[in-house]
C-alpha positions, 0 to 999 in steps of 0.5 A: 651943588658941589661936595667938599669932604674933609679926611684926616687918617689915624695913627697907625696901631696894631689893637683893632679893638682900642679906638685910635686917638684921631680927632679932626681938630684941623678940619673942624676948624676949616669947617668953622672958618668956611661957616664964618665966610659963608656969611658974605653975600657973594660967597659961593660957599653957599653952594658947597655941601661940606662934611667931615669923613666919619670917624668909623670910616676914616679910623676903622676901615683899611685901605680898599675900604676907605677908597670906596667910603670916598666915592660913595660920596662922590666928593668933588673936592677932597681936603686931606690933613697930613701928618708924618704919620699918615702922609703916605697912606693918605696921599695913596688913598687920594691917588686911587680915588683920583684913578677912579674918579679923574675929576676930584680935585686933592687939597692938602694941608697940615704939618707935612705941606711944606715948601721944601717937602718936595715930594708932596708937593710933586705927588701926582695925586696933590692939586693943591697944598695950603701952608701953615694955619688954613683958615684964612685960605681954605675958603678962597680956594674953595671958591676958586676950585669951585668957580674954576678961577685963577689960584695965583693971587691966594697967599701961601699955596701951591697948586698945579697948573698945566702940569707945572708946580707953582709956589705963592711963598707971600705970607697970608695974614694972620687968622684972628682965632676968636673970628668964629666958634671953636670947633666941637660948638658947632658939631664939627667934629661931634665930639660925641663920638670920642670922649675925648677932647684935643684943645688947642689953647695957642698958636706958636711956641716961644721957643725955637729949637732947630728939630722943631716946626711948630714955631716956624708956622707962625710969626708970633705966639697967638692965644685963644682968649680966656673968653673963648676958652672959658665957653668951651671948657664950660661945655666940654664939663657939662653933663650932657657932654660925654668927654672924660679926658682933655688934651691940652695941644700946646706945645708948651702949655705953661709957656701961656702967659695967663695959664694960672687962670686956665688952670683955676678955671678947669679946678672949678669946673671938676666940681661939676665933672672929673676929667682927666687932663694931659698936656706938655710942659716946660718942667724947668719953669714950674714952681711948687705952687704951679705943680700944685695948681695942675694937680687941682685941675685934674692933670693926670700926665704930662709930656716933659722934654729934656731931650739930652742931659748935655748943655752943649748938645741943647746949644746946638739944637737951640734948645734953652733950658738947664737940664738939671732943672727940666730933671728936677721939675720933673721928678717933682711932678712924678712925686705928686702923682702925675705920670711924666713921660720924659722925651730924649733925643738919639742923634743930635748934632754934637752928640756921640754914642757916648754922650747918649749914654751919659744921658741914659745915666743921668736921667735914671739917677734921677728918677725924673721919669715915669716913663721915658720915650727915646726918639730918633732925630727926625729931619722934619720938613720946615725945621732948621735942622732940615734947611742946614742939614748938609752943613750939619752933616745930617744924613737923614731918609727922604721919606716919613718919619725923615730918621737921621741915621748917622752924623759926624759924631754919631755913627750909622751903627751907633744908632741900633747900639744905643737904642739896645743899651737904653732897653737894657738900661731900663728893662724895656722893649721899645718894639713891644707889641701885644697880640691882637685879640684871640677871640674865636668863638662862635658868637662873634663870627659874621655869616654874611660879610658882604652885609657888614660894614667891615671884617677886622679878622679872618680864621681859614681852616685847612680843609677850606678852599678860599675862593679868589672872590672871598679874598677880594670880598675881604680885601675890600671890606677889611679893617686897619689893622687886620688880622689873619688866623691860619688853622691849618698844617704848617709843619709840612714843606711846601703846604704854603697855600697862605700866600695865595690869600695873603698875596693879594690882599697885600697888593689892595691894602699895601697900608693897612697894618698886618697880624698873621697868626699861625696856629697847628698842632706841630711848630711850623717849618721856619722856611715858611714863616719866612716865606710869608713875612717876605711876600707880605712885607711893607716896607713903605708902611710908617711903622716898619720906618719908624722901627727901622733905626732899632732893627737890622736890614730888610727886618720889619715889624708888620706884618706881626707874626704869632705862633700859637703853641701848646704850652710845654710842660718843661722850661727846657722845651719852651726855651728851645721853642722861643730860640727856634721862632725869635727871628720869625716871630713871637710864640703864644702859649695855648692851654687847652686842658688845665688844673688851676696848679698849672697855670702857675707855671704858665708863661705869657703870652698866653691864650686860655681855653675854656670851651666847657661853661665854667662856673663863676666859682671856677672863673674866679679861681682861674682868674686868681691863678693867673694874675698871681702867675702874670702880675706884671704882663695881665695885657698878655692873658687872652681867652678863646671866648668873647665873655671871658676876655670882656670879664678879664678886661673890665674886671681884672685889667679895668679897660672900659669895654664898653668904648671898644670896637667891636670885632666881626670875624670870618670863619672859613 
């Protein structure tokens, strides 16, 4: 029996313990379509074993761990969903699997698979690709591959034949959305693993924004029927289902003609269970009664696309609507208690640095946001801006996230300046990353790493000579992201033995996010830190490309270097250390011996060591002092002991610690 394996890799993240929102809904739709097609008497699918790579492997493992988990399953066909944030890593994984098992056929789909995205189409690891929605073609493609038949007659795909690229641009018939069960109802994917559901109620978008790919995939907007959605929501709101959040994934939920009926249904279902809703809206289309309906249904957050306050810039982008009405509607949502994330775009054709500044001022004056997300314009594959980039004078990178870095009206150097202006105007850090977990007590250590499914952190002591075999073992079992914690003397020149560990790890895991913690009694030499960064920099990592507009040449966000330094008593000493290391890494202040009063004068991020067993009253006093001193940054307080870290996260930060991924720490 032939084995078919679907995989979808998660968005990159720097917090290992928090599970990524990586629900393989697209694979779920494919599985439903396959089950629907298997009812045909002549279907070869009866001879196929289909599965989705489980979330414990897809969401946790580093590159080498993923490769090995796929190879253990020995699939004949690997079906990969490609998004802008995972495409390069996914194709690296596919390449390594194909190198080790040349008979594997790799089939790709998703938003990155478009006729104009040549680097994906010509990638040597890719055998077949499906353009647009895949339900109508997935079964014929799989049957042709299993039976080694021709692919020429299947519309809307590409494939390789004798080393040549063959494109079939003929449009397939639109898939009947109600023709097979909605994913989750048949267990693919198993929603109980996630406690969050991504729900698509419509495909397509009535708006024609030139920077967006979504409307290009479909000739018209189609809807999952109310009856179909009613059955799905009845299941999600039932007591037997653990879902506590639903993301309504439509590009514009309130563009659906009957969205008020759906909101009324969700409001009635809240009597059974209160579920938090999130969605994307056009706030300029909202009435006051609509906002009440959203509140009754349980909406807690909404994404709003302002993009620019300049109507001429919006017109060139194909964006309809009045920006003042957009801001007014967003403000009403916010005032009703709904968190509003307002998006703006840097580098739109016709916009200027001065125009972007005006957008910032108008948005700030309107108060039409809880959070603002500034996006650098991307020339995404399949979009109108990509097709007309030459005419528009858009200069962009040819790899994800395809950022535009210069336009006729927006000079290259102005992109970084505008992002820094945003940071100053709204008093925020666009590249703010919290330190990784700093738990390092023996109760979290693993004794037999070869028997563990993964390793998330490696603490290496100065006195230990690390064997090459152990480095290889950790490289093969590392999580993504991964944390190295070096506890040896880094203040002496020429003592950078960390490179002997880091280089082979990074060679094996080029797309695994990396934290490097350096701890010493004395501050380390900056030259040694520079060597570490140069040896482990990952220029192709999506996170580094994403933050590139904010950084100068050769600056990276991964590896993220953290330097643990005992907290000096004087402000002058603290500022001196910050000045010395700001270009190389981020300082974590540490307190070992302390009294309650000294905590009021501490700075964050702060690592607290409470090695001796503390009475509950003492712990409460420590927590109270830290809450008073760090009220605005409670997420930057860390403890070496797992028991206190969990207590802090649960009682002070209100996190659901039971849903966290368990750390597995190797101490050498």
